[in-house]
N, C-alpha and C positions, 0 to 999 in steps of 0.2 A: 899938459904933454905939449913935447916940441917933436918936431916931425922926424928925427932922428930915433925918438921912443915908439912914435907910431908903426914907422919902418919894421923895428925891428921887432915889434909881437906880428903885424899883420903882414907882413910884406911876401911869405908863402902861401897866401888861401885869398881869398875872395870870397862870398857871401854865396853869391848866387850859379845856381845850374840847373839845368832842368833832367828829368829821365822822361818817359814817357808809360803812359801806365795803358792798363786794358782795355779796349773800345767796343763792348760788345755789348751790341743793341738790339734791343725788343726778343733776346732770350725769351724770356720768362715774364708777363708784366706784373704777377703776383710777388715777384723773388729780386727787382730790381730797387737799390736806392739813387735816384733821379736817373732821365735816360741816359741810359747805356752802362749802366752799372758804378755809377762815379764819377768824380768831378774830375774838372781839365787837369787838376796840378796832381801831378804823381805822387801821394802821400810818401815820405821818407827820404824825398830827394835831398834834404839839407842834413847835415849832420854837426861836424866840428866846426866852430869858431863861425859858424852861420851868421852874427853879428859883426863880425871885425872884419869892415871890407878892406881893401888896398888903400897904398898910398894913391897919389895920381899918375896914370898910366893907362896900357890898356892892355888885358888879360883874354885868356881866350883858357876854355876846358871843355876836353871831350870825355862825355860818359854815355859809359856801356851800362843797359841795366838787361836783366832776364826775369820774366815773372809767371807765373807757372800756377793754375788751378783748374781743379778735378771736382769744385765744391761749389753748391750756388745754395745758400741761405733764406730760409724766407725772415718773417720780423720777429717771431722767440728765438729766431737761433738755430733751427732745425734745422737741418738739411731738405733739401726739395729733391721729389723721386724724382729726377730727369736726370740722363744722359749728360753729363757737361764737361767739354776737356778744352781746356786755352791755355796758348802760350803766346807768348810776345817777348820779341829783343828789338831792343831802339839802340839806336845809337846818336844821341843829340850833339850840337854845340852851342856852347852861351860865348858871344862876345860880350864882353863890360869895360866900357869905357868910364873912369873915375876923374875928373877933375881938381883943379884946385880954386872951384867956385865954392863961396858956400850959400847958404838958403835956411834962414834959421837956426841957422848956428851948426849946420851940418854940411858937410862935405857931399857934394853934387856929384850925383853919373847917372851913367844911362845902358840899357842890356836888350841884345837881341838873342830870340833861341829860335834856332832850326833842331829839328827833327826828325830822324829817317827811321821806319819802323818796320819790321814783319811780323804780323800778327795772323792767327789761323788759333779758329774756333772748331769742333767735333758736339754737335749735341743732336738731340731725337729729332730736330729739326733741320738736321744738315750739315754742311763741312765747310768754310770756306776760309782761303788762304789770301791775307793780300799785303805787300810792299809798296812800301811808296813815301811820301812825304806827308808829316802830320801838321796836325796844326801850328801855327806861328805865336808865341810872346813875345810882347815888346814892354816896355817900362822904367821911370824913375826909379829913384834909388836916392837916400838919403842917409849920409852915417853920421856917427860920431862915438868919440873917443876920449872920456871921460877922466881917464886914466891909462894908466897901462892893465889896468885889469880889466874894468868895466866898459863895454861895447856897445854901439843898441844899431840900429839902423831900423828904416822905413822904409817901404817902397810900391809898387801900386803893380802886378802885373793883369796885362790886357791882353787879351789871348784870342785871335781870330781865326772865324772859321773857314779855313783855305784847306785841309786832307780833305781826300776821298772820301765822299759820302753817300750812302744810296738806303733810304728807307728801307727796298727789300732784304736787302742782307743782312746776314747775322753777324757780321760784324763789320768794324768801318775804321780807317786810318782818324777821320776826323769826329765833330759831335754834332757841325752844323749850326750854332750856338757860339753868341759872345759868351763870356768870361768876363767877369770886372772884381779883381780880389786884391784889395788890401792888406798889406803886412806891417808887421812889429817881431822884430827880434833882437833878442839879446844874450850876450856871451860874459860870461864871469872866468876868468884865467885866476888864478891863488898863485902867491907866491911860490907854493909848494908842487907845483904842476896838477892840480885837479884844475879841472873843466867842466863849467855848468853853462850850456847854451840849449834855450829853447828858440821857437820860431811860430808864432801865431797868424794864422791865416783866414777870412772871412769872405766866400763867396757868393755871390750876384749874380743869376744867370739869366741869357735872353730868352724869347722862346724859340725854337725851332718850327720853322714855319712848314717844312716840307708833313713834319706830324702833328702840330699845331699841342705842342706839347712844352713843358715849363717847368725847369729842374727847381728844384725849392732851393732853399740858401744854404750855406755849406761853413759847420766853423771846424778847422782841423787845426795842429799840432806837429808839430816835428820837435824832436827832443834828443839831445846827445849829454852824455858825459863822460870822461877820460880821465883819463891819468898819465902826463909826458912822463918820456925816460928816454933820456937822449933824443934821439932822432925821430923817437918811436913815440905813437901815444895807442893807447891800446883802451877801450870802454864798453859800452852799450849803448847804441842807438834805437829808435821806432819814432812811431806816429801813434796821434788817437783822432781817428775823425766820426763825427757828430751834426748828420743832419736835420736843422732846426727848423724849418717848414716845411711843409709840404711839397711835394709834386702836385702840376695840374694837370690834367690831361687823361685817354684812355687809360683804363685798370687801375690811377694812382687813387681815387676816392676807395675803390673797393679794398684797397689792403691800406687803409691808414693812413693814405698821403706817397706811400711808400718810404718812409722814412730809414738813412740806413745809418751801420756805426761798425765801426772797426776797431781794434789794438791790436800795435803790432811792438817787438820787440826783438832784440838780437845784440851780438857781436859786432865790433866793430877796430879796426887796424889800420894806421894812418904814417905813412913815413914821409920824411920830410928828406929831398935830396939838399945836398953838398950846392948845387949850383944854382937853385932856387926849384921852387913847383912843390909839388906833391905827389902821394899815391893814396889813396882811401879806399877799400875792399869793408863790407858787408854785408849783413845775410839780417833778415827781416821774417819773422815766425808771424801772421795774422793770427789773431783769436778774440772771440767776443764779437762776431760776425753777426748782422741782424741786414737782411734785404741787400746782401751784397754779394758777391765771389766771395771765398776765403781762400788765400793761397800764400806762397812765399817768393821774397825775391831777395835776388844776387844781383849786388850791385858794386863797379867797378869806377874812382873817377880818376883820371888825372887833371893837373893843373898844370897853366905853363905861361910865366908873365913875359911878355914878350920886353 
C-alpha cells in the first residue's frame, strides 16, 4: 500500500482524542467502582476510524463533552437510595505528531492531551463545583496500514495526576494517582462503505497516597460501526467497561472489591469537510451499570489537520 492510498483513506482523521469523565470522589464507599467511580479514561471517547492514523504530520482535535448522571448503582445494578446529581462539561485538546519513522513495521507517533473542565456534584453529603485543569495524558503510538481496508494501532496512555485534588471534597478534577493504559485498536473499511472499529484498553493504577487506596485493574472497549454516504457517515457507537481486579482500601473489601461494570450505546454521525478534517456528533446511553454512576454522554469533536 503506497503513501497516496494511505492518505486517501486516513487523511481526514486520526486515532486519539480525549474527553473527560466525571471525577466524583468518596460519595458512597459501597457504590463506586475504583476510587472516584471509574477510570482515568473517558469511556466512549474513541469512535469512527479509531485505528486509522493519518500520514506524517501534525494534527489537532478539539473535543467537547457533556456528561450527566442522577443515579448511583450498587453491585447488583440497583439504585443506591441517596440523592445524587452530577454534571461535567469538558473541553479537551490533543496534539498528535505522526513521523515518517518506522518501528516494528509500524509508523511511529506521539501525542499529548490537555483537558479543561467544569464539574459539579449535589449529593446528600453536600454540593460542590470545580473548574480548571484535569489530569494530563501523554504517550507513544504505532500505526499499521496493511491495505486500504484494514488498519491497526497500538499505544500507551500515561496519565499523570496534575489535576486539582482534595480528599475531603466530594468532587475532584484529578484522581491523584498514575494510570498506565496499553491500547490496541483495529479498523475495517469495506469497499461498499461499511466500517467496523474496536479499541481495546487495559488500565493499571497506582496507589492514591492521600487516601491509601488502590483502584483495581480495568478492561474496557470502545466500538463503532457505520456506513459512509458521500461526505457523511452514520452509525452507532458505544463502550463496554469491566473492572477485573478488586480495589484495595477503605470500604472495598466489604463490597467485594467494588468491581464496576457499564455498557453504553447510541447513534453517531460524522461529516468530512472538503477542506480537510471532520465533525463528529454522538450520544451514549449507559445501562447494565454496577458499582458506578449511570448517566448519559453527549460528545462533539472537530478534527483540524495542520
